[in-house]
C-alpha positions in Angstrom: -21.1 6.0 -8.3 -17.7 7.4 -8.9 -15.5 4.5 -9.8 -12.4 6.3 -11.1 -8.8 5.5 -10.2 -7.5 7.7 -7.4 -3.9 9.1 -7.1 -1.7 9.0 -4.0 -2.7 12.6 -3.2 -6.4 11.8 -3.4 -6.3 8.5 -1.4 -4.1 10.2 1.3 -6.7 13.0 1.6 -9.6 10.5 1.5 -8.0 8.6 4.4 -6.7 11.6 6.3 -3.1 10.6 6.3 0.1 11.8 4.6 1.4 10.6 1.3 4.4 9.1 3.1 2.0 7.0 5.2 0.3 5.8 1.9 3.7 4.7 0.5 4.6 3.0 3.7 1.3 1.1 3.7 1.8 0.0 0.1 5.3 -1.4 0.9 4.9 -2.7 4.4 1.2 -3.5 4.8 0.0 -4.6 1.4 -2.3 -1.7 0.8 -4.1 -2.5 -2.5 -2.5 -0.3 -5.1 -1.8 -0.6 -8.8 1.3 0.7 -10.6 0.6 2.6 -13.8 4.0 3.5 -15.2 5.7 5.4 -12.4 2.4 6.3 -10.6 0.4 4.4 -8.0 -3.4 4.3 -8.5 -6.1 3.1 -6.1 -9.7 2.0 -6.3 -11.6 3.4 -3.4 -13.7 0.2 -2.7 -10.5 -1.9 -2.5 -8.9 0.5 -0.1 -12.1 0.7 2.0 -12.2 -3.1 2.3 -8.5 -3.2 3.2 -9.0 -0.7 6.0 -12.1 -2.5 7.3 -10.2 -5.8 7.4 -7.5 -4.1 9.6 -4.9 -3.5 7.0 -4.1 -0.1 8.3 -3.7 -1.1 11.9 -0.6 -2.4 13.8 0.0 -2.5 17.5 3.1 -0.2 17.4 1.8 2.3 14.9 1.8 5.9 16.1 -1.2 6.9 14.0 -1.8 10.6 13.4 1.8 11.5 13.9 4.0 12.4 10.9 7.6 13.5 10.5 
């Protein structure tokens, strides 16, 4: 199993969202992320669990839309 740390670009592609959405989720929704210097890194299994538990949902989100 691939258990490497993923970058913002990689996790955004994996989830099918923009990088801006990933940064918003880190700051506003507690997306599991680890700061390594100036970079954010992610473990796929932690993000999967966060999504399954409803971390990426909110009643007033306009999912799929980006600026």
